[in-house]
C-alpha positions as CSV (number, residue, x, y, z in Angstrom):
1,X,98.6,82.7,109.5
2,X,96.6,84.5,106.9
3,X,94.4,82.1,104.9
4,X,93.2,84.2,102.1
5,X,94.8,86.4,99.5
6,X,93.5,90.0,99.6
7,X,91.6,90.8,96.5
8,X,93.5,94.0,96.0
9,X,96.7,91.9,95.6
10,X,95.2,89.8,92.8
11,X,96.0,91.6,89.6
12,X,93.7,91.5,86.6
13,X,95.3,90.8,83.3
14,X,93.8,89.8,79.9
15,X,95.7,86.6,79.1
16,X,94.8,83.0,79.3
17,X,97.3,82.1,82.0
18,X,95.2,81.0,85.1
19,X,92.0,82.1,83.3
20,X,88.8,82.1,85.2
21,X,85.3,82.1,83.8
22,X,84.1,83.9,87.0
23,X,86.2,87.1,86.6
24,X,83.2,89.3,87.3
25,X,83.0,88.0,90.9
26,X,86.2,89.9,91.8
27,X,84.1,93.0,92.6
28,X,81.8,91.0,94.9
29,X,84.9,89.4,96.6
30,X,86.3,92.9,97.1
31,X,83.0,93.9,98.7
32,X,83.0,90.9,101.1
33,X,86.6,91.8,102.0
34,X,85.7,95.4,102.6
35,X,82.8,94.6,105.0
36,X,85.1,92.1,106.7
37,X,82.5,89.3,106.5
38,X,85.1,86.5,107.0
39,X,86.4,88.1,110.2
40,X,82.8,88.6,111.4
41,X,82.0,85.0,110.8
42,X,84.9,83.7,112.8
43,X,82.9,84.1,116.0
44,X,80.2,81.7,114.9
45,X,79.9,78.5,116.8
46,X,80.5,75.4,114.7
47,X,82.1,72.8,116.9
48,X,85.2,72.4,114.7
49,X,88.8,72.7,115.8
50,X,90.4,76.1,115.1
51,X,93.2,74.5,113.2
52,X,91.0,72.6,110.8
53,X,91.7,72.9,107.1
54,X,88.2,74.3,106.4
55,X,86.8,76.1,109.4
56,X,83.1,77.0,109.5
57,X,83.6,80.6,108.5
58,X,85.5,79.6,105.3
59,X,82.9,77.0,104.4
60,X,80.0,79.5,104.8
61,X,81.9,82.1,102.9
62,X,82.4,79.6,100.1
63,X,78.7,78.8,100.1
64,X,77.8,82.5,99.8
65,X,80.2,83.0,96.9
66,X,79.0,79.9,95.1
67,X,75.4,80.8,95.4
68,X,76.2,84.2,94.0
69,X,77.8,82.4,91.0
70,X,74.6,80.4,90.4
71,X,75.3,77.2,92.2
72,X,71.7,76.2,93.1
73,X,72.7,72.8,94.5
74,X,75.6,71.6,96.4
75,X,76.6,69.3,93.5
76,X,77.1,72.4,91.3
77,X,80.0,73.5,93.5
78,X,82.2,70.9,91.8
79,X,82.7,73.3,88.9
80,X,84.1,76.0,91.3
81,X,86.6,73.7,93.0
82,X,89.4,74.2,90.5
83,X,88.8,77.8,89.6
84,X,92.1,79.8,90.0
85,X,90.4,83.0,91.4
86,X,88.3,81.3,94.0
87,X,91.2,79.1,95.1
88,X,93.3,82.3,95.6
89,X,90.5,83.9,97.6
90,X,90.0,80.7,99.7
91,X,93.7,80.5,100.5
92,X,94.8,78.0,97.9
93,X,92.2,75.3,98.3
94,X,88.4,75.1,97.9
95,X,86.4,72.4,99.8
96,X,85.1,69.5,97.8
97,X,81.4,69.5,97.3
98,X,81.0,66.2,99.3
99,X,82.6,68.0,102.3
100,X,79.9,70.7,102.0
101,X,77.2,68.0,102.2
102,X,78.8,66.6,105.4
103,X,79.4,70.0,107.0
104,X,75.9,71.2,106.4
105,X,74.5,68.0,107.9
106,X,76.8,68.2,110.9
107,X,75.9,71.8,111.5
108,X,72.2,71.0,111.4
109,X,72.7,68.3,114.1
110,X,75.2,70.0,116.4
111,X,74.5,73.7,116.1
112,X,70.8,74.4,116.3
113,X,71.4,78.0,117.3
114,X,73.5,78.8,114.2
115,X,70.6,80.3,112.3
116,X,70.0,82.8,115.0
117,X,73.7,83.6,115.2
118,X,73.7,84.2,111.4
119,X,70.6,86.5,111.7
120,X,72.4,88.5,114.4
121,X,75.6,88.7,112.3
122,X,73.7,89.8,109.3
123,X,72.2,92.7,111.2
124,X,75.6,93.7,112.6
125,X,77.4,93.6,109.3
126,X,74.7,95.3,107.2
127,X,74.2,98.2,109.6
């Protein structure tokens, strides 16, 4: 099952139906799709079931996109939760900001090697 809508399938129109205040992020989302960051992050350890609603790679991708949109704190992600473009990119739902708190805390406790995995992944994707 495919979780996200390809950015190339999302059409751009200048109407107010399903308007987003983050329309400029579409270029960045297309870049993330082109370098296949979501697929590369699937191999990260996270200790969650593979059939969970928000697997680790989707949460981390959401955090990256949110930080690019200026969310400096986890609480700021609440303004992204109902955005139409981000929901389409995330497969219809965005995680609640309280879930982000819980997941980051759980990852800190259960996956001490995740930082090293992310560094290795960063080197592989960027080269």
